[in-house]
One Martini backbone bead per residue (centre of mass of N, CA, C, O) as a GRO file, in nm:
protein
  206
    1MET     BB    1   8.864  14.315  10.224
    2PRO     BB    2   8.872  14.549   9.997
    3TYR     BB    3   9.042  14.704   9.777
    4SER     BB    4   9.162  14.984   9.689
    5ALA     BB    5   9.189  15.198   9.434
    6LYS     BB    6   9.493  15.248   9.469
    7HIS     BB    7   9.574  14.947   9.469
    8LYS     BB    8   9.456  14.883   9.189
    9GLU     BB    9   9.624  15.084   9.033
   10SER     BB   10   9.905  14.980   9.118
   11THR     BB   11   9.877  14.699   9.005
   12ARG     BB   12   9.821  14.772   8.711
   13ALA     BB   13  10.083  14.914   8.662
   14ARG     BB   14  10.264  14.669   8.707
   15ILE     BB   15  10.151  14.504   8.471
   16VAL     BB   16  10.211  14.704   8.247
   17GLU     BB   17  10.520  14.726   8.289
   18ALA     BB   18  10.581  14.423   8.255
   19ALA     BB   19  10.467  14.407   7.966
   20ARG     BB   20  10.644  14.620   7.827
   21VAL     BB   21  10.907  14.476   7.863
   22LEU     BB   22  10.832  14.199   7.747
   23PHE     BB   23  10.754  14.294   7.466
   24ASN     BB   24  11.028  14.420   7.395
   25ARG     BB   25  11.189  14.153   7.429
   26HIS     BB   26  10.974  13.925   7.279
   27GLY     BB   27  10.701  14.001   7.215
   28PHE     BB   28  10.375  13.927   7.197
   29GLN     BB   29  10.352  13.613   7.131
   30ASP     BB   30  10.591  13.535   7.358
   31VAL     BB   31  10.383  13.639   7.562
   32THR     BB   32  10.241  13.565   7.866
   33ILE     BB   33  10.043  13.603   8.133
   34ASP     BB   34  10.221  13.445   8.329
   35MET     BB   35  10.478  13.623   8.279
   36VAL     BB   36  10.365  13.893   8.370
   37MET     BB   37  10.268  13.817   8.660
   38ALA     BB   38  10.543  13.720   8.758
   39SER     BB   39  10.696  13.988   8.703
   40ALA     BB   40  10.481  14.140   8.906
   41GLY     BB   41  10.419  13.946   9.156
   42LEU     BB   42  10.173  13.767   9.054
   43THR     BB   43   9.879  13.617   8.990
   44ARG     BB   44   9.681  13.512   8.735
   45GLY     BB   45   9.398  13.555   8.868
   46GLY     BB   46   9.420  13.883   8.863
   47PHE     BB   47   9.410  13.981   8.570
   48TYR     BB   48   9.077  13.999   8.520
   49ASN     BB   49   9.053  14.263   8.713
   50HIS     BB   50   9.205  14.453   8.468
   51PHE     BB   51   9.171  14.246   8.212
   52LYS     BB   52   9.017  14.086   7.930
   53SER     BB   53   9.310  14.079   7.772
   54LYS     BB   54   9.607  14.082   7.613
   55GLU     BB   55   9.531  14.309   7.416
   56ALA     BB   56   9.452  14.518   7.630
   57LEU     BB   57   9.743  14.519   7.752
   58HIS     BB   58   9.893  14.614   7.501
   59GLY     BB   59   9.762  14.890   7.476
   60ALA     BB   60   9.844  14.993   7.756
   61ALA     BB   61  10.155  14.962   7.725
   62VAL     BB   62  10.183  15.158   7.496
   63SER     BB   63  10.046  15.409   7.634
   64SER     BB   64  10.244  15.420   7.889
   65PHE     BB   65  10.503  15.544   7.771
   66LEU     BB   66  10.450  15.855   7.749
   67MET     BB   67  10.422  15.878   8.094
   68GLY     BB   68  10.653  15.690   8.168
   69ARG     BB   69  10.927  15.592   8.030
   70GLY     BB   70  10.921  15.842   7.840
   71ALA     BB   71  10.943  16.059   8.062
   72ASP     BB   72  11.220  15.975   8.156
   73TRP     BB   73  11.364  16.002   7.897
   74ARG     BB   74  11.310  16.307   7.850
   75ALA     BB   75  11.452  16.398   8.110
   76GLU     BB   76  11.736  16.294   8.032
   77PHE     BB   77  11.717  16.497   7.753
   78ASP     BB   78  11.562  16.766   7.810
   79VAL     BB   79  11.248  16.715   7.733
   80ASP     BB   80  10.977  16.963   7.678
   81PRO     BB   81  10.662  16.963   7.546
   82ALA     BB   82  10.563  17.240   7.679
   83ASN     BB   83  10.835  17.376   7.517
   84PRO     BB   84  10.834  17.431   7.212
   85GLY     BB   85  11.118  17.408   6.979
   86PRO     BB   86  11.403  17.389   6.833
   87GLU     BB   87  11.567  17.274   7.069
   88MET     BB   88  11.364  17.050   7.145
   89THR     BB   89  11.387  16.898   6.884
   90GLN     BB   90  11.687  16.838   6.893
   91ARG     BB   91  11.678  16.674   7.151
   92MET     BB   92  11.483  16.457   7.053
   93ILE     BB   93  11.660  16.353   6.826
   94ARG     BB   94  11.912  16.286   6.995
   95GLY     BB   95  11.771  16.089   7.190
   96TYR     BB   96  11.621  15.890   6.995
   97LEU     BB   97  11.916  15.864   6.819
   98SER     BB   98  12.062  15.714   7.038
   99ALA     BB   99  12.257  15.477   7.176
  100GLU     BB  100  12.106  15.444   7.433
  101HIS     BB  101  11.823  15.380   7.304
  102LEU     BB  102  11.918  15.138   7.140
  103GLY     BB  103  12.026  14.964   7.397
  104ASP     BB  104  11.730  14.997   7.535
  105LEU     BB  105  11.516  14.746   7.506
  106GLU     BB  106  11.314  14.784   7.749
  107GLY     BB  107  11.295  15.119   7.703
  108GLN     BB  108  11.182  15.146   7.443
  109CYS     BB  109  11.005  15.252   7.202
  110PRO     BB  110  10.732  15.097   7.055
  111MET     BB  111  10.795  15.211   6.763
  112ILE     BB  112  11.052  15.024   6.759
  113ALA     BB  113  10.984  14.739   6.908
  114LEU     BB  114  10.648  14.694   6.767
  115PRO     BB  115  10.558  14.712   6.456
  116SER     BB  116  10.458  14.420   6.388
  117ASP     BB  117  10.258  14.383   6.606
  118ILE     BB  118  10.080  14.632   6.543
  119ALA     BB  119  10.003  14.542   6.245
  120ARG     BB  120   9.833  14.287   6.395
  121ALA     BB  121   9.650  14.447   6.557
  122ASN     BB  122   9.415  14.605   6.701
  123PRO     BB  123   9.260  14.910   6.698
  124GLU     BB  124   9.353  14.987   6.995
  125VAL     BB  125   9.649  14.954   6.961
  126LYS     BB  126   9.684  15.142   6.714
  127ALA     BB  127   9.597  15.394   6.868
  128SER     BB  128   9.825  15.400   7.068
  129TYR     BB  129  10.052  15.430   6.859
  130GLN     BB  130   9.941  15.691   6.733
  131GLN     BB  131   9.974  15.862   6.986
  132LEU     BB  132  10.285  15.865   6.976
  133LEU     BB  133  10.317  15.984   6.700
  134GLN     BB  134  10.161  16.253   6.748
  135ALA     BB  135  10.352  16.356   6.964
  136MET     BB  136  10.594  16.380   6.800
  137VAL     BB  137  10.492  16.557   6.564
  138GLY     BB  138  10.411  16.790   6.745
  139LEU     BB  139  10.692  16.863   6.843
  140PHE     BB  140  10.818  16.911   6.573
  141GLU     BB  141  10.620  17.121   6.454
  142GLY     BB  142  10.685  17.334   6.695
  143GLY     BB  143  11.023  17.338   6.604
  144ILE     BB  144  11.050  17.439   6.329
  145GLU     BB  145  11.234  17.621   6.147
  146GLU     BB  146  11.197  17.864   5.920
  147PRO     BB  147  11.397  17.768   5.688
  148ALA     BB  148  11.217  17.507   5.629
  149LEU     BB  149  11.046  17.731   5.497
  150ALA     BB  150  10.917  17.893   5.259
  151ASP     BB  151  10.908  18.182   5.123
  152GLY     BB  152  10.592  18.335   5.110
  153MET     BB  153  10.395  18.171   5.277
  154ALA     BB  154  10.120  18.098   5.369
  155ASP     BB  155   9.998  17.987   5.657
  156GLY     BB  156   9.870  17.726   5.555
  157MET     BB  157  10.118  17.627   5.397
  158ALA     BB  158  10.316  17.638   5.633
  159ASP     BB  159  10.174  17.428   5.803
  160GLY     BB  160  10.189  17.201   5.598
  161ALA     BB  161  10.499  17.198   5.576
  162ALA     BB  162  10.560  17.130   5.877
  163ARG     BB  163  10.405  16.868   5.891
  164GLU     BB  164  10.561  16.720   5.669
  165THR     BB  165  10.829  16.740   5.802
  166ALA     BB  166  10.752  16.600   6.074
  167LEU     BB  167  10.668  16.328   5.946
  168ALA     BB  168  10.950  16.273   5.818
  169MET     BB  169  11.112  16.276   6.081
  170ALA     BB  170  10.963  16.049   6.221
  171ALA     BB  171  11.021  15.833   6.011
  172LEU     BB  172  11.328  15.851   6.039
  173CYS     BB  173  11.360  15.789   6.343
  174ILE     BB  174  11.208  15.524   6.352
  175GLY     BB  175  11.327  15.371   6.110
  176GLY     BB  176  11.625  15.389   6.183
  177MET     BB  177  11.583  15.223   6.451
  178VAL     BB  178  11.461  14.968   6.338
  179ILE     BB  179  11.703  14.892   6.169
  180ALA     BB  180  11.919  14.902   6.396
  181ARG     BB  181  11.785  14.677   6.575
  182SER     BB  182  11.810  14.458   6.344
  183LEU     BB  183  12.143  14.518   6.383
  184PRO     BB  184  12.314  14.388   6.601
  185ASP     BB  185  12.638  14.469   6.651
  186SER     BB  186  12.661  14.679   6.406
  187GLU     BB  187  12.798  14.901   6.198
  188LEU     BB  188  12.547  14.969   6.028
  189ALA     BB  189  12.364  15.051   6.257
  190GLN     BB  190  12.530  15.310   6.325
  191GLU     BB  191  12.509  15.438   6.050
  192VAL     BB  192  12.201  15.468   6.036
  193ARG     BB  193  12.165  15.629   6.292
  194LEU     BB  194  12.363  15.872   6.213
  195ALA     BB  195  12.217  15.944   5.948
  196ALA     BB  196  11.943  16.013   6.071
  197LEU     BB  197  12.038  16.233   6.260
  198VAL     BB  198  12.157  16.431   6.060
  199VAL     BB  199  11.903  16.464   5.876
  200ALA     BB  200  11.698  16.547   6.086
  201GLN     BB  201  11.845  16.799   6.183
  202LYS     BB  202  11.837  16.944   5.906
  203MET     BB  203  11.523  16.949   5.878
  204ALA     BB  204  11.474  17.121   6.133
  205ALA     BB  205  11.671  17.367   6.031
  206GLY     BB  206  11.675  17.385   5.692
   0.00000   0.00000   0.00000
């Protein structure tokens, strides 16, 4: 008797989540299909019923963060992307640049955990990474306070300035955490994280 579509979807989700955690912990190159399937409690033979390659799984694992572990993380910090605004942006910044996020290696955003892997990945994986970045920038852009924009700007110019600021904030948040993650248990790592937090909050508030 063939498995139901619901069972197949559930099994696929288990594989993706197992891979996401392992990629965060070990990096793409050091994770094998056998490792992923064992972590998911499945046999290797079932892998190709769901994915054509490890690279395809990589893309799915990156994409899954937004509405998977990322959604849980946003709920923990009371971040609601459906209600963008200055306070929501500040919550996002505080949560993203928090000590808790830095210490959660398995649950970290792939933009922090996997930048080198993504740079070497295929276009599909890079598109998944870009999707995460666009989501962050969109939330920031919708919540930048008016003082952050110059007085007297035309609407189009103001929109451009808001997007520029949002992109810079995202780069600061991600880059700050990438550096901090690269310096584990270091006083400098915490200095970098806190400096990025302070500056990003100032940028959001203008």
